[in-house]
N, C-alpha and C positions, 0 to 999 in steps of 0.2 A: 334192666326194665323204670324205669318210673312209676310209679303211680298213673302218671294223669295221661302219661302215653299210651297207657298199656289202658287204659278209658278209653283213649283214643280211636287205639287200633281195633277197641270190642265196638267199638262203634261203627267203625266201621266195615263191619262184617256182620250188623242187625241186616233182621230185614229191614223191610223198605219201614217207611211209617207210618203210622194211623189215617187209614184213609178214611173219610164218609162221603157218598152220593149224594148231592142238592139237585134241584128239579133248579132251583133257582143261581143265577149268574153274580149273586151280591149275595156277601153272607159272612158272618162275624164268627172270630174262634176265644175264646177265654179261656183258652187247659186246662177246662172242668170238667170235659165233657164226662169223662167216666169215670169220675170221678163224682160225681153230684147223683143223688137221688133221684127217682121219677116221683113227676111235679115243673113244676115252676118256678123253682129257689137260686136265690142269687147267686153271684158266684164262688169259687172257694179260696180259702186262703188260700189253695194250693196250688193255684193255676196261676195266669196273667195276665194284665194290662187284657181289656177289649180290644179283637183288633178289627175291623173292618177291611177286608180282600174280594176282589174282583175276578169274576174266571174271564181273561181274555184266551184269542186264540187258539189258543192250547188246551182248552179245556180244561181247567186245572189251575191251585190259585197252592200253597205250600204257607203256611203261616210259620212264619222269618220268630217264633220265642219257641213255640210246640213241633215245629214241622209236620201236624199233620194239614194232611194233604185233600184237597175236597176237588172233585171232580163233580164233572156239570153234568148232569145224567143226560144218556141221548149222545152228549159232546164227541169229539175225536179223538180222544181220553178214556173217553168210558170202554172197558174191555169186554166188560160181557158182553152186549150188543155182540161184537163180536166175532162171542165165541160159539154166541148162539147161531150165526149162519154155517 
């Protein structure tokens, strides 16, 4: 198995993408959320270009660069509400 095929196979079996819950239907992502220190620092060199995403009727939006999923709090994709019910 080539290294590329092994990587693709491992990625397919990995856990769901990183998930962020948000109260707003319009969000941005620069891929540096977890590597940024506390405070309002500029985007990290390890991130990606800032992109704006709109959460639609599905209740979530996925970043095309880093696969982070943004879920609208209280929306149809927010499973935290159904677990509490």
